[in-house]
C-alpha positions as CSV (number, residue, x, y, z in Angstrom):
1,M,107.5,106.7,111.5
2,T,104.5,108.6,110.3
3,N,101.7,107.7,107.9
4,E,101.0,110.3,105.2
5,I,98.4,110.5,102.5
6,V,99.7,111.0,99.0
7,I,97.3,111.7,96.1
8,S,98.3,111.0,92.5
9,P,96.6,110.3,89.1
10,V,99.2,107.5,88.6
11,L,98.1,104.0,89.6
12,D,100.9,101.9,90.9
13,E,99.6,98.7,92.6
14,K,103.1,97.3,93.1
15,M,104.6,100.5,94.5
16,N,106.3,98.7,97.5
17,S,108.7,96.8,95.1
18,H,110.1,100.2,93.9
19,I,108.8,102.8,96.3
20,N,111.5,105.4,95.8
21,D,111.4,105.1,92.0
22,S,107.6,104.9,91.6
23,E,106.0,107.0,88.9
24,V,103.5,108.2,91.6
25,W,106.1,110.8,92.8
26,K,106.2,112.6,89.5
27,K,102.6,113.8,90.1
28,A,102.1,113.5,93.8
29,Y,100.0,115.9,95.9
30,T,98.8,116.4,99.4
31,R,95.1,117.0,100.1
32,E,95.9,120.7,100.6
33,E,97.6,121.0,97.2
34,L,94.9,119.3,95.2
35,T,92.8,122.2,93.9
36,D,89.8,121.9,91.6
37,R,91.9,123.0,88.7
38,I,94.5,120.2,89.3
39,R,91.8,117.6,90.0
40,G,90.2,118.4,86.6
41,M,93.4,117.6,84.7
42,H,93.0,113.8,85.2
43,P,89.9,111.5,85.1
44,A,91.0,109.3,87.9
45,W,92.9,109.9,91.2
46,Y,94.4,107.5,93.7
47,E,95.0,108.0,97.4
48,Y,98.0,106.2,98.9
49,T,98.7,105.8,102.6
50,I,102.5,105.7,102.9
51,Q,104.7,105.2,105.9
52,F,107.6,107.6,106.1
53,D,110.8,107.5,108.2
54,G,111.5,111.3,108.1
55,L,111.4,112.2,104.5
56,K,112.1,108.7,103.2
57,P,109.1,106.6,102.1
58,I,109.3,103.1,103.6
59,H,106.1,101.2,102.8
60,M,102.7,101.8,101.1
61,T,100.1,100.4,103.5
62,K,97.0,100.9,101.2
63,Y,95.7,102.7,98.2
64,R,92.2,103.4,96.8
65,E,90.7,105.2,93.9
66,I,89.0,108.5,94.8
């Protein structure tokens, strides 16, 4: 299992109840992918710490607004 940071403009406080189908994945970025141009497209961004088993998301451990 690995912990990864996923950044998205979508707030999903209850992501664990539907982690594979969360709207977060439609606009998900890594820190490296989040350019100034992309950051300017949305007024709020959220950072999710997610446990993965390989490529499969298992559990969101925390989130915060950035």
